[in-house]
N, C-alpha and C positions, 0 to 999 in steps of 0.2 A: 415421464415427467414427474418430478417430485411434488408431493402435496404441499399446500400452504402450511408452513410450520407453525407451531404454537407461538414461537417467538415473533414471527411475522404477524400473526393474528393479534397478539398483544400490542405490538407496535402500531398496527393499523387502528386498533381500538383507541389507543392514546391519541393518535392523530385526529381521528374523528371527534373525540371528546374535546380536544383543544379547539378545533374549528367551530364546534357547536358553542363552546364557551365564549369565544370572541365574536361569534355571529358575523355580522357584516362590517364590523369596524376593523381597522388596521392597527396593529401594535406599533408603538414608536420605535424608531431606530436612529442611530447617529452615524455621521461620517466625520472625518477630520475637520471639516469646515464648521462643525458645531462647537460651541463654546464648552459644552460639558463632555465632549468626546474623550479628552485626556483623563479627566477625573473618573469617568465610567470605565475606561480601559484599565486603569490602575486598580480600581475597586473590584470589578467583576470579571475582568479578562486579563489578569496579571501574567498569565502564562502564554499569552500571544505576543510574539516579538517580531517586529518588522525590521529588516535590514534593507535600506534603500539602495538602489542600483549604484549610486555614486560611491558607496562604501565597499563595493565588491571590486576586486582587481580587474582591470580592463582586459588582461589576458584571459581570465576566466570567461568574461562576456564573449569575447571574440571566438574562442574555441567552441564554447557550448552552443552559441547561437548558430555558428556555421555548421556544427555537428547536427543539431536538431533539423536545420533546413535540409541538410544532406539526406538524413533519414526519411524525411518527407518526400524529397525528390526521387528517392529510390523506392518509394511506395512501401516502406517498411511498417507504416502504421496501418492498423486494421481494427474494425469494430469487433467487439467481443459479444458472443451469445451468452447471456447470463440469465439467472432466474430472479424475478422480482414478483413478490406476491403470488408465487406459484406458477408464474407464466414465463415462458422463454421469450426474451426480448433482446434486440441488438442495442448496445450502448450507443448513445447519440454521438459521442466523440470516438476518435480512433486512438488506439493504444499500442504500446510496445513495452515489454519488460526487459530491462538490462540489469545484470547483477553478478554476484559471485557464481563461479562455475558450479553447475549441478543444483542450483537453487530454483525453487518454484514459489509462486505466490498464489494463494487461493482466495477468491472472493466471489460472493453470490453464486456459489456452487460451480465455479469455473476455475480450473487450474491453469495459470500462465507459466510458461517455461522461459526462464531468463536467458536471453542472449548473453553469453559470458563477456564481461569486459576483460581486457588483458590482465592476466594474473600470473604471478610467479609460480612455476611448476605445472602450468597448464598450456598446452599448445592449442591455440584457437585459430582456425583458418577462416577468414572472412571472405564474403563474396567479392569484395573490392577493397582496395586500400582505403578509400574514402569512408566506407562503413567502419573499418577498423579504427580510423582516426576519430570518428564520431563516438564510438564506444569508449575509447580512451578519454575523450573529452568529458563524457558523463562520469567516468571513474574519477577524473581529476576534480570535477565538481563535487562528487560524493565525498572525497577526502577533505575538500575545503569546508563543506557544510558540517562534516563531523567535527572538525577543529573548532569552527565557529559556535556550534551548538554546545560543545564542552565549555568554551569560554563564557558563554551566556549563562549557563547553569551554575558554573562555579562562582561567577560574579553574584548571582542571586543568593547563593549559599553564604558567601562572604558578607553580603549586605545584611542578611539575617543574623549572622554571628555578631556583627557590629551593633546592630539595632538592639539585640537582646543582651549584649554585654557578656557573651560567653568568653571564658578565659581558659579553664582547664578542661573539664569533661563536658564539652558542648553537646547539648541534645541534638538529635539529628535534624537536618533541614527538612522543611515540608516537601522538598523534592526527593527525599529518601525516606522510606518507611522507618518508623521508630524501632530501635533495638537497644537492649541494655548493654552497657560497656562498663565492666567493673574496674579493671586496672588498665587504663589506656590514656595516653595523653591526647591533647587536642589535635596534634599533628598526625597521630595515628588515626584518629577519627576522620580527619580530612582525607587521609590516604584511602580509607575505606569508602568514603563518599565519592571520591574521584573514580575508584574502580567501578562502583555501581553506575555512576553517570556515564562512564565510558561504554559499558555494556548497553546502555539505553540510547546511545547515540552512534553506535557502530553500525551504520546503515549497510544492509546486505543486498538490497534491491532498490532499483529506481523505476517507478512506473511512469513512463512518458506518455503524455496526452497531447493530442492535436485537436483543436477545436476551431472549426470554420463556420461561423454563424449562418452564412447563406446556404450551407449544405446541411445544417441541422434544422430540419423542417418542423420538428415537434417540440420546440422549447416551451416549457411550462412557465406560467406566471408564478412568481413567488407568492405563496398563499397567505402568509401571516402578517408581513410587514408592508407589502406593496413595493418591494424592491425592484420589480421589473422581471425580465426574463432570466430563467436559470438554465445554465448549461449542465449543471450537476445539482440535483435536489439535495435537501437537507439530509445529512447522514453522519454516522461515525465511521471512520476508517476501521476495517476489520482485519483479523488475523495478524495482529501485531503483538510484540512482546509488551507485557503490561507496563504502563507508565513510560513507554519509550517515546522519544521525540519524533515528530514528523517534520521534515524540512522540505520546502517547496521553492523552486526557482521558476519564475514566471517571465515569459517572453512573448509579448504581442508584436506581431510583425508590423513593419512600417508601411508596407504597401496595403492599400485599401482597394480591393477589386471593385469593378463596376457592378458586380452582382450583390453588393452589400445589402443586408436586410434593412431597408428603409424604415420598416415599422418599428424598429428598436430605437429610432431617433426621437420618438415622442417623449415629451417631458415627463420625467419621473420625479415626484417630490422627494428630495433627499439626495440621491446619488446621481452622478453624471452617467447617462446610459451609454455614452460612447466608450467609456473606460470599463475594463474588466475589474471586478471586485471579488473579494472573498467575503462572504457573509457569515457571521457567527451569532449564536444565541445559546443561552443556557438551556439544556435539554428539558423540554416540557414545562418551561417557565414562561408565564405571560406577564409577570410583574416587572422583570428586568428588561430594559430596552436592548435591542439587538445592535450589532455593529455591521457596517459595510465599509470594508477597507479597500481603497483603490489600489490597483496593481499596475505600476508603470513598467515598461520593458526593462528587465534585469533586476527587478525587486525580488527579494527573498523573504519568506516569512516562516516562522518556526512555531509549531504547536508543541509546547513543552510539557513534560511530565504527564499528568493525567487529564490535560485539557481535552484530548480526544475522547475521553471517557465521560466527562461531566458536561461537555458542550457538544453541540452539533455545528457543522459548517456546510456551506453550499458555495457554488461558483456562479456568479452573476455575469451574464453575457455582456461583452462589449461589442464594438463594431468591427474590429479587426481580427484576423485569424490569430490564434494564440497557442503557444506551446507551454506546457508545464512539465517540470521534472520533479516528481514527488519521491523523496528519499525516505525509506522506511526500514525499521528493524522488524522484518517479517518473522513471525513465530513459525519456525521451520523444524520443529521437533519431528514432524512426520512429512516434511516437504522437501527433502534433499535426496540426491542419488545415493549418498552414503546410507541414509536411513532405509530406503527401499531395497537396496542391495543386501543390507544386513537382514532385513525381513526374509528375503529369499533364501539366504544362507540358513536361517533358522528352520525353514520348511524342508530344505534339502537334507538336513541332518537325519531326517526320518526315512530317507530313501536309500535302500541297499541296492546299488547298481550291480548288475550281473550281465556278462556277455550274452547269455541266453535269455534270462528272464529276471527282470527287476522285481523287488519286493519291498514292502514296508517293514521297517525295523520294529515298529510298535503299532498295534491296532487300538491302543487305548483311546477312548473317546476324546480326551483332551487334546492329544496329538493330532487326531484326524480333524477335529474342529479347527484347530489352529492352522493347519494346512489349508483348509477351505477358506478361512478368513484371509490369509495371505494371498491365496490364489485370486480371490475376488478383489482385494485391494490393488494388486498389480494390474488386473484387467480394467476395473472401473475407474480407479483413481489416477492411473498412469497411462496405460496403452490407449484406452478409448479417448481420454482427454487429449492425448498428444496427437493421435491420428485424426481427430476431429478438427482441431484448430491449431494445435502446437506445431504441426508440420509446416505451417507457413513460415517458421523460423528459417527455412532453407533460403529465403531471400537475403538473410543476413549472414548465416553460417550453417554448415552441415554438422556442427558440433554435437547436437543432440541425437543424431541418427545412430551413431555407434552405441551409446548407452541403451537406447530404446531397442536395438537389435538384441542386446544381451538380455534385457528384460523379457523380450518375446521368447527367447530360448528358455528362460526360467519358467515362464508361463506354460510353455509346452511340456516341460518336465513335470510341473505340478498337475497338468492335465493327465499325464501318464500316471501320476501318483493316485489320482482319483479313480482311474481305471483299474489300477493294481489293487486299490482298496476294495473296490466292488468285487473283483475276482477272488481276493483272499477271503472276503466275507462269505462268498457263495460256496467256497470249498471247505470252509471251517466247520 
């Protein structure tokens, strides 16, 4: 088990300091029924955008909601074992990662292996046609959310240009980091902005969540505002491309089972406890009121630009089971099959294969150390993570088993390299 990291300790210290500062009082928060809600949203939460279900094409709703239900019925959702405050715990909600072939997403010291959605140039065999259709539906939703996120961000940029009266050499929008442009027109600048925003909205994975309040026995009370029970505590989403958008599709089921948690029906000052909400607050700020945004079936919300960095969000439990499809631009510089296969190739360049006896080309410490690092990375970041909980992907597709077999062979060759290294050292 890994020790409580310095980052986690610092975060916990901030949390305790904040709780001590507010003592027994509750901080104010607003919902759409409050008069000041819109004003506060524009002033302090301008990069939160809600697209109501009525504005989303009905075809998207139908396919996605049917797909999510199918994945649940096939028992594709599962709890993850993660590390929080140095302890191994199961997530209260069940999850499934879908995304670009060969992509993974790492959070809380756990690597999830994306079930590939149908992609050109990749053959993916699903366990059933229904699961294949469900993955296609999530990909269609992914493409829709990408297009909508681009529209929203470009509209924001255009509004800023109009407001500031830019004509020729417009300075960069707050949604794009400043940079100097010596000889360029406004249109060229807009083209550069569009390219940057496209990169930040090209979602490569979708983390699907299924939350059923009666089966989530350990829901905590929201500690700062008194917003009620939380399905997901206050946090920043991690392992994302900097300033990339997070887009979420929310679907709470119509059926309310007999085992619904009656305790959550109690009156909460502010929000309706029967509805699911996303809560937002400025990180470590007790002066600015928080927000609780109700989520109706089919609503989408977007956390634009650096909102995920400057603010924290939580998920406030409602009464009905709920799915969410959270689309992200995962930072995958070291999280794809192409990456780890490339690392293996680097290590193998130092192995001189021979029918009788293999040997290392170089015994230079740097080469030996590099091989050991890659060997450990393959074992601990990929093989152990996959065989511990990634192998459950067999319920949806056996796609990952081929690449993992290749990685295992590479690991064995690196094991041989370690043995050869020891032998060569002893005889030198």
